[in-house]
Phi, psi and omega in degrees: 000114182279149178284137179306140179071014179265161176303318183295328179291317179299317181296319180296319177298311180302312179302315180296321176297318179290334180275341185273111185296339178289332176296307181298320183292326185259000182277147173294148178284159183086197182271133180228112188241125186234140173245134176239132179240123180247120184258132177297156179208174185287346183264345182274131172277356186253328179227117179286157175310130179096341175277156181216142170232143175232146172220154179245139175234128181233123174251142172228118179050040175089359180247136177277112180273329185218137171213094190214146172286145180261145175286327175217157184283125179286169170304144185289341183292142178097357177256139176292323179218150171231125179247125176239130181206164177287158178298319181297326176290311178302316177296324176290328174294310182298331182273354181083015183266336183241126178285124184300316182289317181300315178298322177293316180295324183275358180083005177294330175251124175276124182243126176247126180146179183285106183295333177303320179293313181298319176296318179298330182246039183299326182296325176298317179302316179298319180293318180298318178297319176300320178300313177301309192276332192236330189262317180282135177268113186253135172268128184246087184296333180255018178099134178282135176304138183247346175210152182295161176298161183303147175066027177237150178278153181274139178296142185263000000 
């Protein structure tokens, strides 16, 4: 069971995405490049306020070729989407407490990119959420979130 934010955790997510036939079925054809920026906050036991983690996810024709943490944030140009959120929100999603789509619609996740593409591939977003929330076995060394951060809706 890999620890959240570890290289092994990212690899486990990549493997699960590639084994899930719904990911390939619902992914856009061609190259799809995503940057996620996770900002530390006072509610996260994993990323303190002022800390940041970024990771890149790259799909090509429905297969996840890359799911890796970045040492530094790259230029924003060249990504189809950029998702920015607090660490407590990301950890809540990973723990299955926060609905990914709901958080995006309410602005809890800042999304940069062509929203038409995201809407067209909404089922892919749901499949990815299921991988985070239900399929990957995550080790939480500082405790698994048991409730969403304040002022957020609970995933249903």
